[in-house]
N, C-alpha and C positions, 0 to 999 in steps of 0.2 A: 346399231350405232357403229360397229367398227368399220363396216362398210362405207359409209358415207365419210367417215374421217379419212380411211385410207383413198379415195377417190378424191377428195379435196386435197390430200397430201400430193398425191400423182398430179392434179391440176397447178398445185404451186410449183412443181418441180418443171412441169411443161410450160409454164408461164413465160420463163426468159432463157430456158435451156438453149436453144440455137442460136439467139443473137448475145447472150451473153458469150458463147463462143468467139461469136465474131467482136466483141468487145474486147475478148482477152486477147484476140490476134491482133487487134489495133493497138491494144498497149504494149505487145510482145514489139511490132514494129516500133513503137515509141522507144522504147529501150534499146534495140538495136541501133537505131538512129542516132540515137543519144552516144552510144558507143563509137560509131562513126566519127560523129562529130568531132571526137577529140582528137582525130588524125590532121583536122583540118584541111584547107583545098575544097575540092568539090563537095566534099561531105557535109560541110558546114549547111548545104542546101537541102540535102537528105536529111540532116537533126531538125531544120527548122520545119520541114514538112510532117516528118514523124511525129515531133512535138504537137503538132497540129491535131493529127491522129490520135494521139495518145489524149488529149484532152476530151474529144469525142467519144474516146472508148471509155475514159472513167465516168462521162455524162450517160452513156448506154448503160452501165452497171449501175448507175443512181436510178435512172430511168424503171428500169426493170424492177426495181424494187418491189416487193409484194408483201406486206405486214398482214398477220391474221388479224381477221375480223371479229369483235366482240358483240355479237348479236345481243340485243336486249332479250329479257324472259317473258313480256307480255306476247302472246300469241296472237293478238289483234293490232300490234305495230308493224307498221310495213317501214321498214327501212329502206336508205337510199341505195340504190344500184351501184352507183360510181362515186369516186371521189372527185370534188370539183365545187363549184360555186354555182349555185341556183340562179339562172337568169330569167326564168319564164316560169309562171303558174297561171294556167288560163283552163277555160273549158274548150274542148275541141271536139271533133269528130275522128274516130279511129275505124275505119269500116272493114279493115282486114280481119281483125281477130275478135276485138269489141264488139264490132257491129253497129257501132252510133255513137251518141254523145258521151263524153267520157271527160275527165280531169287528166290533165298533162302537166308533168313537172319536167322541165329540161334543163340539165345538168352541164355546164361548159368544163371542159377538161381541159387547163393549158399542159404544157409541155413539163410543168415541174409537179404535177398531179401523178399518183399512183393510177394506171391503168388497166387494172383487173377490175372486171365486171361481176357483183355479187347479186346473188337472188335476193328480191325484195321480200319475199315470204317464204314460208315451207308450203309445197305443193308439187303438181307434177306438170312438167312440160309437155303442153299438146300442140305446140303448133310453133313450127319454126320455118322462116323463109327470108333468104338472101334476095335483096333487090337491086339490081344494077343501077348505078347513078353517075354524077356527076361529084367534083372533090372541090367544091366552094368550101370558102373558109368556115370553120366551126363556130367562127363569131355571129356568121349571120345566122338568123333566126331560120331564113328559109332553107338553109342546110338541110334540116329535119326532112325537108318534102322533096327536095332535088338529090340529095347525095346519097351514095351508094350505103347501104345498111343491112342488119340481119334484124328482123324482128323475133322475139323469142315471146310466145303465148304462154300462161300459166294458169292452173285452175288451183285456187286458194284453199288448203283443208281447212284452216280456221274458220272461214267463212264460205258457207257449203254454195256453191252455185254464182260464187263472184268470179269474175276473170280479171287477172292482171297483165301486162305486157310492159316488155322495155324494149328499146330498140336501140342498139350500136349503131352508129353513124359516123361514117369517115369523115376526114377533113380534108385541107389542100396538103397537110403532111402527113395526116396519117392515112395512109392508102391500104391499110392490112387489118382486117378483122377478123380474131380467130374465136370461134364459138366453141365451147368444149361439153354441150349438152345435146341432148338428141330428143324428139318426141317419144312418149313413154316413159320417160325417165323420171322419177322423183328427186326433188332437191330440197335441201334444207335453208333454211332463212340465213343468209350471210354467206351460202357456199360459192365457191368460184363458179362463174358459168361462162368467162370469155375475157378477152383483151383487144382493146383498139391502140395501134401504136400510133406513139408522137401526135399528140394535140388531137382533140375530138370531143363529141357529144353523145349523151346517153340521155334518151327520153324515157319516163315514167308513165303509162298510162293506168288510171284507176278509175273505178266506178264513179257517176255522179254524187253517191252517199259519202264517198271518202270525205273525212276533215282533213284538210291539208294544215299540217304545222311547223310549214317554213313560208319564207318568202323570199322575194329576188334580193340577192345580195348574199345570203346565208351559205355560209362555208359546209359543207357536208362530207361525210366518210363513209366509203360504201361501206354496207354489210352494219355498219352501226347507228349511224345519224335517222332518228326516225321523222319520216317525213309525212308520215299518217298515223292518226290513231284512232280517235273514237270516230263512229260514225254516225250520220246524220240520219233523220227520219223525215219522211215528206211533210215539207213545211217549215222544216228548219232552213235557215240561212247558214250557207256554207261561206268560208273565207272568200275575200276578195280576190278575184283573178285578175293577177298582172303580169306584165312583161317587162323586162329590163331592157333599156337600150343596149346594144350590143359593147362589150367592153373594149378597149383600145388595144389591151396587153395581149400577150400571146400564153 
């Protein structure tokens, strides 16, 4: 137990260390510019510019917040891999890892959401592939198909033989995807697995037998909100699959 906790703590520290340094540097520029502005003259322009950088620095510190996840105790529960709003629940085909039809839950992350991704279940990482692509707005559903992304495939401990995958998807602003797991590594449910910076999307792929417990419009918390619970058997009807029109906000 100690090793996963230490690994998760290390990832928490890694999540924003470099860019927090950038934010602190910008904040220092803001303070310096404010001091120069007190002298008047051309320094006023410097102070105004530094103030703008200072606001950006404060937003950067806010953006890279990383609250600990409180995963549920039910071993059969699947939790959201990201913080954000569900805008699509549908049946689709994922040929690369799932190998056929599956259910997809797509979560849009605005710039105001936490951008650290969490493992949806406990299990082993058996697949990891980065796909180059475009940088369409994450508000557009086709971004999941065309944008740069990283697919993380897992074998689920609690459901032998079941495969689950999550896809980190870059956006028009988010152009850097960090992934902190490797094939062969075991992760616990709710454990940090990566980060996408500044507005993005995260897709979760589940078996067709999954009974989805969220719908478009629902707000979810990564590593905490249960998005799939009990499992259907052949002949049982699953929740209707629906997609929501792209939101107009960022």
